[in-house]
VEXDREN-2710 file (C-alpha; in Angstrom, 1 decimal):
% VEXDREN-2710
k/r/px/py/pz
1/GLN/31.4/-23.8/26.5
2/VAL/28.1/-23.9/24.8
3/GLN/25.4/-21.3/25.4
4/VAL/21.7/-22.2/25.0
5/VAL/19.0/-19.5/24.8
6/GLU/15.3/-20.2/24.7
7/SER/12.8/-17.6/23.6
8/GLY/9.2/-17.2/22.3
9/GLY/7.3/-17.9/25.5
10/GLY/4.3/-15.8/26.6
11/LEU/0.6/-15.8/27.4
12/VAL/-1.8/-17.5/25.1
13/GLN/-5.4/-18.6/25.3
14/SER/-6.4/-22.3/25.4
15/GLY/-6.4/-23.6/21.8
16/GLY/-3.8/-21.1/20.7
17/SER/-0.3/-21.6/19.4
18/LEU/3.2/-20.6/20.2
19/LYS/6.6/-21.1/18.6
20/LEU/9.5/-21.5/20.8
21/SER/13.1/-21.0/19.7
22/CYS/16.3/-22.6/21.0
23/GLU/19.6/-21.0/19.8
24/VAL/22.9/-22.6/20.6
25/SER/26.2/-20.9/20.3
26/GLY/29.8/-21.2/21.4
27/ARG/31.9/-24.3/21.2
28/THR/29.3/-26.6/19.7
29/LEU/30.3/-29.9/18.1
30/SER/29.5/-30.6/14.5
31/ALA/27.0/-33.2/15.6
32/TYR/24.5/-32.7/18.4
33/ASP/20.9/-33.3/19.4
34/ILE/18.4/-30.9/20.8
35/GLY/15.8/-31.7/23.4
36/TRP/12.8/-29.7/24.7
37/TYR/11.6/-30.1/28.3
38/ARG/9.2/-28.3/30.6
39/GLN/8.7/-27.8/34.3
40/ALA/5.4/-26.8/35.7
41/PRO/5.2/-25.3/39.2
42/GLY/5.6/-28.0/41.8
43/LYS/6.4/-30.7/39.3
44/GLU/9.5/-32.4/38.0
45/ARG/11.1/-31.5/34.7
46/GLU/9.3/-33.3/31.9
47/TYR/10.7/-34.5/28.6
48/LEU/8.8/-33.4/25.5
49/ALA/10.7/-33.9/22.3
50/ARG/14.0/-34.5/20.7
51/LEU/15.6/-33.7/17.4
52/TRP/18.6/-35.9/16.6
53/ASP/21.4/-34.6/14.5
54/ASN/20.4/-37.1/11.7
55/GLY/17.0/-35.4/11.6
56/LEU/15.0/-38.0/13.4
57/THR/12.5/-36.8/16.0
58/GLN/10.8/-38.2/19.0
59/TYR/7.9/-37.0/21.1
60/GLU/6.4/-37.7/24.5
61/ASP/2.8/-38.9/24.3
62/ALA/1.4/-35.9/26.0
63/VAL/2.5/-33.6/23.2
64/LYS/2.5/-35.9/20.2
65/GLY/0.3/-34.5/17.4
66/ARG/0.3/-31.0/18.9
67/PHE/4.0/-30.1/19.2
68/THR/6.5/-30.2/16.4
69/ILE/10.3/-29.9/16.8
70/PHE/12.2/-28.8/13.7
71/ARG/15.4/-27.1/12.7
72/GLY/15.5/-23.6/11.2
73/THR/17.5/-22.5/8.2
74/THR/20.6/-22.5/10.3
75/LYS/21.6/-25.6/12.3
76/ASN/22.1/-23.7/15.5
77/VAL/18.4/-22.8/15.8
78/VAL/15.7/-25.3/16.7
79/TYR/12.1/-24.6/17.1
80/LEU/9.2/-26.1/19.0
81/GLN/5.9/-25.3/17.4
82/MET/3.1/-25.8/19.9
83/ASN/-0.5/-26.0/18.7
84/ASN/-3.8/-26.5/20.4
85/LEU/-2.3/-25.4/23.7
86/LYS/-4.0/-26.4/26.9
87/PRO/-3.9/-24.9/30.4
88/GLU/-1.9/-27.9/31.5
89/ASP/0.9/-26.9/29.1
90/THR/1.6/-24.0/31.4
91/ALA/5.3/-24.3/32.4
92/VAL/8.8/-23.1/31.9
93/TYR/10.2/-24.6/28.8
94/TYR/13.8/-25.6/28.5
95/CYS/16.1/-26.6/25.7
96/GLU/18.9/-29.0/26.0
97/TYR/22.0/-29.3/23.8
98/LEU/23.4/-32.8/23.9
99/SER/26.6/-33.9/22.3
100/GLY/29.2/-36.5/22.8
101/THR/31.0/-34.3/25.3
102/GLY/28.0/-33.5/27.5
103/ASP/25.0/-31.3/27.7
104/SER/24.1/-27.7/28.2
105/TRP/20.8/-26.1/29.2
106/GLY/19.2/-22.7/28.8
107/ARG/17.4/-20.7/31.5
108/GLY/14.0/-21.4/30.0
109/THR/11.1/-19.5/28.6
110/LYS/7.8/-19.3/30.4
111/VAL/4.6/-20.3/28.7
112/THR/1.2/-19.6/30.3
113/VAL/-2.0/-20.9/28.8
114/SER/-5.2/-19.4/30.1
115/SER/-8.5/-21.2/30.1
END
């Protein structure tokens, strides 16, 4: 079983920045990808970015140029640096661990951007 824990959410003013963390633990495979998603109230979960095990990254257009996904000094921690935040970025942010045997999700961390 793989555990996924997100952290780093909070309240920030429009134009501000936050750095979210995603820590995976447990029976992780040697190779896996990490994705970040968010879900705003009343909306469906939205894909934001992915970091593949080989280091490649991909971003949804809505966050390209503002958000950066990267791995920390240890493989099991992946960050989402969010800059120039907007009120429409308000949501619960989720991290997905994806490997050849399936995926695991965290419980999310809430981000609120005030105007």
